[in-house]
DSSP file (Angstrom, degrees, kcal/mol; ACC not computed):
  #  RESIDUE AA STRUCTURE BP1 BP2  ACC     N-H-->O    O-->H-N    N-H-->O    O-->H-N    TCO  KAPPA ALPHA  PHI   PSI    X-CA   Y-CA   Z-CA
    1    1 A X              0   0    0      0, 0.0     2,-0.9     0, 0.0     3,-0.1   0.000 360.0 360.0 360.0 129.7  -34.7  -17.0   59.7
    2    2 A X     >  -     0   0    0      1,-0.2     4,-1.5     2,-0.1     3,-0.3  -0.595 360.0-164.3 -79.8 108.0  -35.3  -17.6   56.1
    3    3 A X  H  > S+     0   0    0     -2,-0.9     4,-2.5     1,-0.2    -1,-0.2   0.762  84.5  62.0 -71.1 -18.0  -32.2  -19.3   54.6
    4    4 A X  H  > S+     0   0    0      2,-0.2     4,-2.6     1,-0.2     5,-0.3   0.942 103.2  51.3 -68.4 -40.0  -33.2  -18.5   51.0
    5    5 A X  H  > S+     0   0    0     -3,-0.3     4,-2.0     1,-0.2    -2,-0.2   0.911 112.9  42.9 -52.2 -48.6  -33.1  -15.0   51.7
    6    6 A X  H  X S+     0   0    0     -4,-1.5     4,-2.5     2,-0.2    -1,-0.2   0.877 115.0  49.8 -66.6 -39.5  -29.7  -15.2   53.2
    7    7 A X  H  X S+     0   0    0     -4,-2.5     4,-2.9     2,-0.2     5,-0.2   0.913 110.2  49.6 -66.4 -39.7  -28.4  -17.5   50.5
    8    8 A X  H  X S+     0   0    0     -4,-2.6     4,-1.7     2,-0.2     5,-0.2   0.935 112.7  48.9 -64.0 -44.2  -29.7  -15.3   47.6
    9    9 A X  H  X S+     0   0    0     -4,-2.0     4,-2.4    -5,-0.3    -1,-0.2   0.903 111.0  48.5 -58.3 -45.9  -28.1  -12.2   49.2
   10   10 A X  H  X S+     0   0    0     -4,-2.5     4,-3.1     1,-0.2     5,-0.3   0.938 112.1  50.1 -69.9 -42.9  -24.7  -14.0   49.7
   11   11 A X  H  X S+     0   0    0     -4,-2.9     4,-0.9     1,-0.2    -2,-0.2   0.784 110.4  50.7 -67.3 -20.9  -24.8  -15.3   45.9
   12   12 A X  H  X S+     0   0    0     -4,-1.7     4,-2.2    -5,-0.2    -1,-0.2   0.875 110.3  46.6 -77.0 -40.0  -25.5  -11.9   44.8
   13   13 A X  H  X S+     0   0    0     -4,-2.4     4,-2.3     1,-0.2    -2,-0.2   0.881 113.2  51.8 -64.3 -35.7  -22.6  -10.4   46.8
   14   14 A X  H  X S+     0   0    0     -4,-3.1     4,-2.2     1,-0.2    -1,-0.2   0.837 107.7  50.6 -75.2 -22.3  -20.4  -13.2   45.4
   15   15 A X  H  X S+     0   0    0     -4,-0.9     4,-2.6    -5,-0.3     5,-0.2   0.921 109.6  51.7 -74.0 -41.9  -21.5  -12.4   41.8
   16   16 A X  H  X S+     0   0    0     -4,-2.2     4,-3.1     2,-0.2     5,-0.3   0.944 109.6  51.0 -56.7 -45.9  -20.5   -8.6   42.6
   17   17 A X  H  X S+     0   0    0     -4,-2.3     4,-2.1     1,-0.2     5,-0.2   0.942 113.5  43.3 -62.3 -48.3  -17.0   -9.8   43.8
   18   18 A X  H  X S+     0   0    0     -4,-2.2     4,-2.1     1,-0.2    -1,-0.2   0.919 116.0  47.3 -68.2 -35.4  -16.4  -11.9   40.6
   19   19 A X  H  X S+     0   0    0     -4,-2.6     4,-2.5     1,-0.2    -2,-0.2   0.941 114.0  46.9 -75.0 -41.9  -17.7   -9.2   38.2
   20   20 A X  H  X S+     0   0    0     -4,-3.1     4,-1.6     1,-0.2    -1,-0.2   0.801 113.0  48.0 -70.0 -28.2  -15.7   -6.5   39.9
   21   21 A X  H  X S+     0   0    0     -4,-2.1     4,-1.9    -5,-0.3    -1,-0.2   0.817 112.1  50.2 -80.8 -27.5  -12.5   -8.5   40.0
   22   22 A X  H  X S+     0   0    0     -4,-2.1     4,-2.5    -5,-0.2     5,-0.2   0.958 111.0  48.8 -63.7 -50.3  -13.0   -9.4   36.3
   23   23 A X  H  X S+     0   0    0     -4,-2.5     4,-1.4     1,-0.2    -2,-0.2   0.850 109.9  54.5 -55.5 -38.4  -13.5   -5.8   35.4
   24   24 A X  H  X S+     0   0    0     -4,-1.6     4,-1.5     2,-0.2    -1,-0.2   0.924 108.3  47.6 -58.7 -46.1  -10.4   -5.0   37.4
   25   25 A X  H  < S+     0   0    0     -4,-1.9    -2,-0.2     1,-0.2    -1,-0.2   0.911 114.1  44.6 -64.5 -44.0   -8.3   -7.3   35.6
   26   26 A X  H  < S+     0   0    0     -4,-2.5    -1,-0.2     1,-0.2    -2,-0.2   0.741 103.8  67.7 -72.7 -17.7   -9.5   -6.2   32.2
   27   27 A X  H  < S-     0   0    0     -4,-1.4    -1,-0.2    -5,-0.2    -2,-0.2   0.937  84.2-152.5 -71.6 -45.5   -9.2   -2.5   33.2
   28   28 A X     <  +     0   0    0     -4,-1.5     3,-0.1     1,-0.1    -1,-0.1   0.321  58.6  98.4  92.2 -11.7   -5.5   -2.5   33.4
   29   29 A X  S    S-     0   0    0     -5,-0.2     2,-1.0     1,-0.2    -1,-0.1   0.488  96.6 -31.2 -77.6-139.8   -5.2    0.3   35.9
   30   30 A X     >  -     0   0    0      1,-0.2     4,-2.2    -3,-0.1     5,-0.2  -0.748  61.5-170.2 -87.2 100.8   -4.8    0.0   39.6
   31   31 A X  H  > S+     0   0    0     -2,-1.0     4,-1.9     1,-0.2    -1,-0.2   0.812  79.1  54.3 -72.4 -27.7   -6.7   -3.3   40.2
   32   32 A X  H  > S+     0   0    0      2,-0.2     4,-2.6     1,-0.2    -1,-0.2   0.896 112.4  42.0 -67.4 -41.1   -6.7   -3.1   44.1
   33   33 A X  H  > S+     0   0    0      2,-0.2     4,-2.6     1,-0.2     5,-0.3   0.887 113.7  54.7 -77.9 -34.0   -8.4    0.4   44.2
   34   34 A X  H  X S+     0   0    0     -4,-2.2     4,-2.6     2,-0.2     5,-0.3   0.948 112.4  42.8 -57.1 -46.1  -10.8   -0.6   41.3
   35   35 A X  H  X S+     0   0    0     -4,-1.9     4,-2.7    -5,-0.2     5,-0.4   0.967 114.8  50.6 -70.8 -45.4  -11.9   -3.7   43.4
   36   36 A X  H  X S+     0   0    0     -4,-2.6     4,-2.6     1,-0.2    -2,-0.2   0.954 116.3  40.5 -52.3 -51.9  -12.1   -1.6   46.7
   37   37 A X  H  X S+     0   0    0     -4,-2.6     4,-1.6     1,-0.2    -1,-0.2   0.805 115.9  48.6 -78.5 -25.7  -14.2    1.1   45.1
   38   38 A X  H  X S+     0   0    0     -4,-2.6     4,-2.8    -5,-0.3     5,-0.2   0.932 112.4  46.9 -67.5 -48.2  -16.4   -1.1   43.1
   39   39 A X  H  X S+     0   0    0     -4,-2.7     4,-2.7    -5,-0.3     5,-0.4   0.918 112.6  52.5 -60.3 -43.8  -17.2   -3.5   46.0
   40   40 A X  H  X S+     0   0    0     -4,-2.6     4,-1.8    -5,-0.4    -1,-0.2   0.948 113.6  43.3 -58.4 -45.4  -17.9   -0.3   48.2
   41   41 A X  H  X S+     0   0    0     -4,-1.6     4,-2.1     1,-0.2    -2,-0.2   0.947 117.7  44.2 -60.2 -51.5  -20.3    1.1   45.6
   42   42 A X  H  X S+     0   0    0     -4,-2.8     4,-2.1     1,-0.2    -2,-0.2   0.844 113.8  47.9 -69.4 -35.8  -22.1   -2.2   44.9
   43   43 A X  H  X S+     0   0    0     -4,-2.7     4,-3.0    -5,-0.2     5,-0.3   0.916 113.5  50.2 -74.7 -38.7  -22.4   -3.3   48.5
   44   44 A X  H  X S+     0   0    0     -4,-1.8     4,-2.2    -5,-0.4    -2,-0.2   0.903 111.5  47.5 -69.3 -33.5  -23.8    0.2   49.5
   45   45 A X  H  X S+     0   0    0     -4,-2.1     4,-2.0     2,-0.2    -1,-0.2   0.858 112.2  49.8 -67.0 -36.5  -26.3    0.0   46.7
   46   46 A X  H  X S+     0   0    0     -4,-2.1     4,-2.4     2,-0.2    -2,-0.2   0.929 113.0  44.7 -68.6 -45.2  -27.3   -3.5   47.7
   47   47 A X  H  X S+     0   0    0     -4,-3.0     4,-3.1     1,-0.2     5,-0.3   0.937 111.9  56.4 -73.5 -37.1  -27.8   -2.5   51.4
   48   48 A X  H  X S+     0   0    0     -4,-2.2     4,-2.2    -5,-0.3    -1,-0.2   0.930 109.4  44.1 -50.8 -46.3  -29.6    0.6   50.1
   49   49 A X  H  X S+     0   0    0     -4,-2.0     4,-2.8     1,-0.2    -2,-0.2   0.948 113.5  51.2 -64.0 -51.3  -32.1   -1.6   48.1
   50   50 A X  H  X S+     0   0    0     -4,-2.4     4,-2.2     1,-0.2    -1,-0.2   0.856 110.2  48.9 -55.6 -38.7  -32.6   -3.9   51.1
   51   51 A X  H  X S+     0   0    0     -4,-3.1     4,-2.2     2,-0.2    -1,-0.2   0.861 109.6  51.1 -79.9 -29.0  -33.3   -1.1   53.4
   52   52 A X  H  X S+     0   0    0     -4,-2.2     4,-2.6    -5,-0.3     5,-0.2   0.961 111.7  49.8 -64.7 -43.3  -35.9    0.5   51.1
   53   53 A X  H  X S+     0   0    0     -4,-2.8     4,-2.8     1,-0.2     5,-0.2   0.907 108.1  51.3 -53.2 -45.7  -37.5   -2.9   50.8
   54   54 A X  H  X S+     0   0    0     -4,-2.2     4,-1.3     2,-0.2    -1,-0.2   0.901 111.2  48.2 -62.8 -43.4  -37.6   -3.3   54.5
   55   55 A X  H  X S+     0   0    0     -4,-2.2     4,-2.3     2,-0.2     3,-0.3   0.939 112.4  48.2 -62.6 -49.5  -39.3    0.2   55.0
   56   56 A X  H  X S+     0   0    0     -4,-2.6     4,-2.0     1,-0.3    -2,-0.2   0.918 113.2  47.1 -68.8 -40.9  -41.8   -0.4   52.4
   57   57 A X  H  <>S+     0   0    0     -4,-2.8     5,-2.5    -5,-0.2    -1,-0.3   0.806 111.7  52.5 -64.8 -23.5  -42.7   -3.9   53.8
   58   58 A X  H ><5S+     0   0    0     -4,-1.3     3,-0.7    -3,-0.3    -2,-0.2   0.893 112.3  44.2 -81.7 -39.8  -42.8   -2.4   57.4
   59   59 A X  H 3<5S+     0   0    0     -4,-2.3    -2,-0.2     1,-0.2    -1,-0.2   0.816 108.5  56.7 -74.2 -27.4  -45.3    0.3   56.2
   60   60 A X  T 3<5S-     0   0    0     -4,-2.0    -1,-0.2    -5,-0.2    -2,-0.2   0.490 116.1-114.3 -79.7  -2.9  -47.4   -2.2   54.2
   61   61 A X  T < 5       0   0    0     -3,-0.7    -3,-0.2    -4,-0.2    -2,-0.1   0.812 360.0 360.0  82.5  24.2  -47.9   -4.3   57.5
   62   62 A X      <       0   0    0     -5,-2.5    -4,-0.2    -6,-0.1    -1,-0.1   0.439 360.0 360.0 -83.7 360.0  -45.9   -7.4   56.2
């Protein structure tokens, strides 16, 4: 297993969490729901990008 790949994805997810929490604190609305919905959307998009990359690499024969 390539630990650089895992480390970079974990750092990206950590950055998502920090940015969503800062945005939720600055928003002033319902911070728990903002964090929940923001993380849900960002993690979904992250997984979608990883899945598309996996499919592309699979068909390229990598």
